[in-house]
C-alpha positions as CSV (number, residue, x, y, z in Angstrom):
1,M,15.6,47.2,-23.6
2,I,18.1,45.1,-25.4
3,A,20.2,47.9,-26.9
4,E,20.6,49.6,-23.5
5,K,22.3,46.5,-22.2
6,I,24.8,46.5,-25.1
7,L,25.6,50.2,-25.2
8,D,28.3,51.2,-22.7
9,F,29.8,54.7,-22.2
10,R,31.3,54.1,-18.8
11,D,34.9,54.3,-20.1
12,A,34.1,56.9,-22.9
13,A,36.2,60.0,-22.8
14,V,34.5,63.2,-21.6
15,V,35.2,66.8,-22.4
16,D,33.4,69.2,-20.1
17,A,32.7,72.0,-22.5
18,H,31.6,74.5,-19.8
19,C,33.0,74.7,-16.3
20,H,34.7,77.2,-14.0
21,G,38.1,77.1,-12.3
22,F,38.7,76.6,-8.6
23,S,41.9,76.7,-6.6
24,Q,43.2,74.3,-4.0
25,K,42.8,77.1,-1.4
26,H,39.1,77.5,-2.3
27,V,38.5,73.8,-2.0
28,L,40.2,73.5,1.3
29,E,38.8,76.6,2.9
30,A,35.2,76.1,1.9
31,D,33.0,75.1,4.9
32,P,32.9,71.3,4.7
33,S,29.5,71.2,6.4
34,G,28.0,73.0,3.4
35,W,29.5,71.0,0.5
36,L,26.2,69.3,-0.4
37,D,24.4,72.6,-0.3
38,R,26.9,74.0,-2.8
39,L,26.0,71.1,-5.2
40,T,22.5,72.3,-5.5
41,L,21.6,74.8,-8.2
42,M,20.3,77.2,-5.6
43,G,23.3,76.9,-3.3
44,M,25.7,77.4,-6.2
45,C,23.8,80.3,-7.7
46,L,23.4,82.2,-4.4
47,G,27.1,81.9,-4.0
48,S,27.9,83.5,-7.4
49,S,25.2,86.2,-7.3
50,N,26.1,89.8,-6.5
51,S,22.6,91.0,-5.9
52,V,21.2,88.6,-3.3
53,D,21.7,88.9,0.4
54,K,24.2,86.1,1.3
55,E,22.4,85.6,4.6
56,L,19.8,83.7,2.6
57,I,22.2,80.9,2.0
58,H,21.3,79.6,5.5
59,L,17.9,78.6,4.0
60,V,19.5,76.2,1.5
61,P,20.4,73.2,3.9
62,E,16.7,72.5,4.7
63,M,16.0,72.1,0.9
64,T,19.2,70.1,0.2
65,R,17.8,67.1,2.0
66,S,14.9,66.9,-0.5
67,T,16.9,67.7,-3.6
68,L,17.2,64.7,-5.9
69,L,20.7,65.6,-7.2
70,T,22.2,65.8,-3.7
71,I,20.4,62.6,-2.5
72,A,21.8,60.8,-5.6
73,A,25.3,62.4,-5.2
74,Q,25.6,61.1,-1.7
75,R,24.6,57.6,-2.7
76,W,26.9,57.6,-5.8
77,L,29.9,59.0,-3.8
78,A,29.3,56.3,-1.2
79,A,30.0,53.7,-4.0
80,F,33.0,55.7,-5.0
81,F,34.4,55.8,-1.5
82,K,33.2,52.3,-0.7
83,C,31.4,53.5,2.4
84,T,27.8,54.2,3.6
85,P,26.1,57.4,2.4
86,E,26.2,58.7,5.9
87,A,30.0,58.4,6.0
88,V,30.5,60.3,2.7
89,P,31.1,63.8,4.2
90,A,33.8,62.5,6.5
91,Q,35.4,60.4,3.8
92,R,35.3,63.4,1.4
93,Q,36.9,65.7,3.9
94,A,39.6,63.2,4.8
95,A,40.5,62.8,1.1
96,L,40.6,66.5,0.6
97,Q,42.8,67.1,3.6
98,A,45.2,64.3,2.8
99,D,45.7,65.1,-0.9
100,P,43.3,67.5,-2.6
101,A,44.8,67.2,-6.0
102,G,44.9,63.4,-5.7
103,Y,41.2,63.3,-4.7
104,I,40.1,65.5,-7.6
105,K,42.2,63.6,-10.1
106,R,40.7,60.4,-8.9
107,L,37.2,61.8,-9.4
108,L,37.8,63.0,-12.9
109,S,39.7,59.9,-13.8
110,D,36.8,57.7,-12.7
111,Q,34.7,59.3,-15.5
112,N,37.6,59.6,-17.9
113,V,37.4,63.4,-18.1
114,V,40.1,64.3,-20.6
115,G,39.5,68.0,-21.1
116,L,38.0,71.1,-19.4
117,F,36.8,74.2,-21.2
118,V,37.0,76.8,-18.5
119,D,35.0,80.0,-18.5
120,E,37.4,82.5,-16.9
121,G,34.8,85.1,-16.1
122,Y,34.0,83.4,-12.8
123,P,35.5,83.4,-10.2
124,Q,37.5,86.6,-10.3
125,P,40.4,87.0,-10.1
126,R,40.6,84.1,-12.5
127,V,42.3,80.8,-11.6
128,A,45.4,80.4,-13.7
129,P,44.8,77.6,-16.2
130,E,48.2,76.0,-15.5
131,D,47.3,75.8,-11.8
132,F,43.9,74.4,-12.5
133,E,45.4,71.8,-14.8
134,A,47.9,70.8,-12.1
135,L,45.0,70.5,-9.6
136,T,42.7,68.4,-11.8
137,G,45.3,66.5,-13.9
138,T,43.2,67.3,-16.9
139,P,44.1,69.5,-20.0
140,V,42.6,73.0,-19.5
141,H,41.4,75.1,-22.4
142,R,40.5,78.8,-22.0
143,V,37.2,80.3,-22.9
144,V,37.8,84.0,-22.6
145,R,34.9,86.0,-21.3
146,I,34.7,89.4,-22.9
147,E,33.1,91.2,-19.8
148,P,36.3,91.2,-17.7
149,L,38.2,92.5,-20.7
150,I,35.6,95.3,-21.0
151,L,36.1,96.1,-17.3
152,S,39.9,96.1,-17.8
153,A,39.7,98.4,-20.8
154,I,37.4,100.8,-18.9
155,Q,40.0,101.1,-16.1
156,D,42.9,101.7,-18.5
157,T,41.4,104.5,-20.6
158,D,39.4,107.7,-20.5
159,N,37.6,108.0,-23.8
160,L,35.8,105.7,-26.3
161,A,38.5,105.6,-28.9
162,D,41.2,104.6,-26.5
163,F,38.9,102.3,-24.7
164,E,37.9,100.4,-27.9
165,E,41.5,100.2,-29.0
166,R,42.5,98.7,-25.7
167,Y,39.6,96.3,-25.8
168,V,40.5,95.0,-29.2
169,Q,44.1,94.7,-28.1
170,L,43.0,92.5,-25.1
171,L,40.9,90.3,-27.3
172,K,43.7,89.7,-29.7
173,Q,46.2,89.0,-26.9
174,A,43.8,86.4,-25.5
175,A,43.3,84.8,-28.9
176,I,47.0,84.1,-29.5
177,D,47.3,82.1,-26.3
178,P,47.5,78.5,-27.4
179,R,45.2,77.5,-24.5
180,T,42.4,79.8,-25.8
181,V,39.7,77.9,-27.8
182,A,36.8,80.4,-27.7
183,F,35.4,83.7,-26.6
184,K,32.3,84.1,-24.5
185,T,29.8,86.7,-23.4
186,I,27.3,86.9,-20.5
187,I,25.4,89.8,-22.1
188,A,22.2,88.1,-20.8
189,Y,23.3,89.3,-17.4
190,R,24.1,92.8,-18.5
191,T,21.7,94.1,-21.1
192,G,20.0,91.1,-22.7
193,L,20.2,88.8,-25.7
194,D,18.2,91.1,-27.9
195,V,21.4,92.4,-29.4
196,E,20.9,95.2,-31.9
197,Q,23.2,96.9,-34.4
198,P,23.6,100.3,-32.8
199,D,23.7,103.5,-34.7
200,P,27.4,104.4,-34.9
201,A,26.5,108.0,-33.7
202,Q,24.7,106.6,-30.7
203,V,27.6,104.6,-29.3
204,P,29.8,107.5,-28.2
205,K,26.8,109.2,-26.5
206,S,25.9,106.0,-24.8
207,F,29.5,105.5,-23.6
208,L,29.6,109.0,-22.1
209,E,26.3,108.4,-20.3
210,W,27.5,105.1,-19.1
211,K,30.7,106.6,-17.7
212,A,28.7,109.5,-16.1
213,S,26.5,106.9,-14.3
214,G,29.6,105.3,-12.7
215,W,29.3,102.4,-15.1
216,K,25.9,101.4,-13.8
217,E,24.4,98.5,-15.7
218,D,21.2,99.9,-17.3
219,R,19.6,98.8,-20.6
220,A,18.6,102.4,-21.2
221,V,22.2,103.6,-20.8
222,S,24.7,100.9,-21.5
223,K,22.9,98.7,-24.0
224,P,24.1,100.4,-27.1
225,V,27.7,100.2,-25.9
226,R,27.4,96.6,-24.8
227,D,25.8,95.6,-28.1
228,H,28.5,97.4,-30.0
229,L,31.3,95.7,-28.0
230,L,29.8,92.2,-28.7
231,H,29.8,92.9,-32.4
232,V,33.5,94.0,-32.1
233,A,34.3,90.8,-30.2
234,L,32.5,88.7,-32.8
235,G,34.5,90.5,-35.5
236,V,37.8,89.6,-33.8
237,A,36.6,86.0,-33.3
238,N,35.8,85.8,-37.0
239,D,39.2,87.1,-37.9
240,V,41.0,84.5,-35.8
241,K,38.6,81.7,-36.7
242,M,37.5,81.1,-33.1
243,P,34.0,79.9,-31.9
244,F,31.9,82.3,-29.8
245,H,30.0,81.0,-26.7
246,I,26.9,82.9,-25.5
247,H,25.2,82.4,-22.2
248,T,21.5,81.6,-22.9
249,G,18.7,81.0,-20.5
250,G,18.7,81.1,-16.7
251,G,21.6,81.5,-14.3
252,D,22.0,83.0,-10.9
253,P,19.5,85.6,-9.7
254,D,21.4,88.5,-11.4
255,V,20.5,87.3,-14.9
256,L,18.0,89.5,-16.9
257,L,15.7,86.5,-17.3
258,H,13.1,88.2,-19.4
259,Y,15.9,89.0,-22.0
260,A,17.7,85.7,-21.7
261,R,15.7,83.4,-23.9
262,P,17.5,82.0,-27.0
263,S,15.0,83.1,-29.5
264,L,16.1,86.7,-28.9
265,L,19.4,85.7,-30.6
266,K,17.9,85.1,-34.0
267,P,18.9,88.4,-35.5
268,L,22.4,88.0,-34.2
269,L,22.7,84.5,-35.5
270,S,21.3,85.6,-38.9
271,R,24.0,88.4,-39.1
272,Y,26.8,86.0,-38.2
273,I,25.3,82.9,-39.9
274,S,28.7,81.6,-41.0
275,H,30.4,81.9,-37.6
276,P,30.2,79.1,-35.0
277,V,28.2,80.2,-32.0
278,V,27.6,77.9,-29.0
279,L,24.5,78.3,-27.0
280,I,25.7,77.7,-23.5
281,H,23.3,76.1,-21.0
282,C,21.1,74.9,-23.9
283,G,18.8,77.9,-23.3
284,Y,17.4,76.2,-20.1
285,P,14.5,76.5,-19.4
286,W,13.7,77.4,-23.0
287,M,15.4,74.3,-24.4
288,E,13.0,74.0,-27.3
289,E,14.1,77.4,-28.6
290,A,17.8,76.5,-28.4
291,A,17.1,73.2,-30.2
292,F,15.1,75.0,-33.0
293,L,17.9,77.5,-33.5
294,A,20.5,74.8,-33.7
295,A,18.3,72.9,-36.2
296,I,18.0,75.7,-38.6
297,F,21.2,77.7,-38.3
298,P,24.2,75.7,-39.8
299,R,26.7,77.1,-37.3
300,A,24.7,77.2,-34.1
301,Y,25.7,74.6,-31.5
302,V,24.3,73.6,-28.1
303,E,26.1,73.0,-24.9
304,L,24.0,71.0,-22.4
305,S,25.0,72.2,-18.9
306,V,22.3,73.2,-16.4
307,M,20.2,70.5,-18.0
308,T,23.0,68.4,-16.7
309,P,23.3,67.8,-13.8
310,W,20.4,69.7,-12.2
311,S,17.5,68.4,-14.3
312,T,17.9,64.9,-12.9
313,L,14.7,63.0,-13.9
314,Y,14.1,65.4,-16.8
315,I,17.5,64.8,-18.5
316,D,16.3,61.9,-20.6
317,R,13.4,63.9,-22.1
318,A,15.7,66.9,-22.8
319,L,18.2,64.6,-24.5
320,E,15.3,63.2,-26.6
321,L,14.5,66.7,-27.6
322,F,18.0,67.6,-28.7
323,L,19.1,64.3,-30.2
324,G,15.7,64.0,-31.9
325,S,15.7,67.4,-33.6
326,V,19.3,68.7,-33.8
327,P,22.2,67.2,-35.7
328,A,24.0,65.2,-33.0
329,N,27.4,66.5,-33.9
330,K,26.3,70.0,-32.7
331,L,25.7,68.9,-29.1
332,F,28.3,69.2,-26.3
333,H,28.4,67.8,-22.8
334,G,29.0,70.3,-20.0
335,S,28.6,70.7,-16.2
336,D,28.6,74.4,-15.4
337,E,30.6,73.5,-12.3
338,A,31.1,76.7,-10.3
339,S,31.3,75.5,-6.7
340,E,32.6,72.0,-6.0
341,P,34.7,69.6,-8.1
342,E,32.2,66.8,-7.6
343,L,29.9,68.5,-10.0
344,I,32.2,67.7,-12.9
345,W,32.1,64.1,-11.9
346,L,28.3,64.0,-11.3
347,A,27.5,65.7,-14.6
348,A,29.7,63.2,-16.6
349,R,28.2,60.3,-14.8
350,Q,24.7,61.5,-15.4
351,T,25.2,62.3,-19.1
352,K,26.8,58.8,-19.7
353,A,23.8,57.1,-18.1
354,A,21.2,59.2,-19.8
355,L,22.9,58.7,-23.3
356,K,22.9,55.0,-22.7
357,R,19.1,55.0,-22.0
358,V,18.0,57.5,-24.7
359,L,20.2,56.2,-27.5
360,G,19.4,52.6,-26.4
361,R,15.7,53.4,-27.0
362,A,16.5,54.9,-30.4
363,V,18.2,51.6,-31.3
364,D,15.2,49.6,-30.0
365,F,12.9,51.8,-32.1
366,D,15.0,50.9,-35.2
367,M,16.2,54.5,-35.7
368,L,19.8,53.8,-35.0
369,S,22.2,50.9,-35.2
370,I,24.3,50.1,-32.1
371,E,27.3,51.5,-34.0
372,D,25.4,54.7,-34.7
373,A,24.4,55.1,-31.1
374,D,27.9,54.5,-29.9
375,R,29.3,57.1,-32.3
376,I,26.7,59.7,-31.4
377,G,27.1,59.2,-27.7
378,K,30.9,59.5,-27.8
379,G,30.5,62.6,-30.0
380,V,28.3,64.3,-27.4
381,L,30.6,63.3,-24.6
382,S,33.8,64.7,-26.1
383,R,34.5,64.5,-29.9
384,N,32.0,67.2,-31.0
385,A,33.5,69.9,-28.7
386,L,37.0,68.9,-29.7
387,A,36.3,69.0,-33.4
388,L,34.6,72.4,-33.3
389,H,37.4,74.0,-31.3
390,G,40.2,72.6,-33.4
391,L,41.5,70.2,-30.8
392,P,42.7,66.6,-31.5
393,A,40.4,63.8,-30.6
């Protein structure tokens, strides 16, 4: 492939459009013997799940050794540390103990990560953005998840009217923070993506039933309220001209997988057709549905995490799907890092290499010029997310 030899994204700027905060304390206190396990999708998701017996985590190490991502990670980090793969755990631990912020900054600088869009819903309590920025040496932008705001409003009030007033107040307070670039929902974990427009008379009744249940999550009880509150948040987002991120597709074992496929969002996207909505995790494993929605709805966008970094060998085919069918300026790189800082580095490295291969083939097929491919690749890596969220390139 001639074009692939010419294209070079190694020094291209990267914005991670979906990751999670971590503290220096978390990084230092995490069991160093399990760091590779926590890079796997299973290891990370078992750690974030509220419904799975944590004792099952002991099963992960025997699978880590045959997981392509962790095998590659150890090899690639060996080159980063200039050591053998076997020596990586000791080198990593020594670097963290000596200077955790210095090590993390080196990682992100190696892939020229220039921005992090941080979903503040996990972990709780949230990592303060200024602390995360100091630890990573990278500008941190807030993606405010509505579910913790709902929980806060529930704790502050006794009735629906006061609750909703407090909820809107919290949304507006978050919106005026200059770090805030978007709102987000994980309603796929709560009541599903088949969001309806509830009967106004049904919402107060549903709220009272939900309260009487002890705020138990149940589609039969809480769905009308959850759906209503998402519409309220979308209304505020529209007023303040702020994009809305929606978790689509799989996640940890708590997700309502049957109700998490992107196609269920079609009525919502139709209702808010003029408002920018980002499909987080590219609908994985229903990526074709996310691609189709972004191809037909003018303001539907796709963030590519979960595909990257965990799809490994499949990433090229997935990028061919999205780049081949969706306007390229609607695609954003992301890592969904929620366990270890290396995931931000790994995802950026993988996306750069995959874009080089996939766009290189498009040039060889006479579909793109080298200049087109370079522009598209750099757009996916950083410029598209910055542009949509009103940030300077």
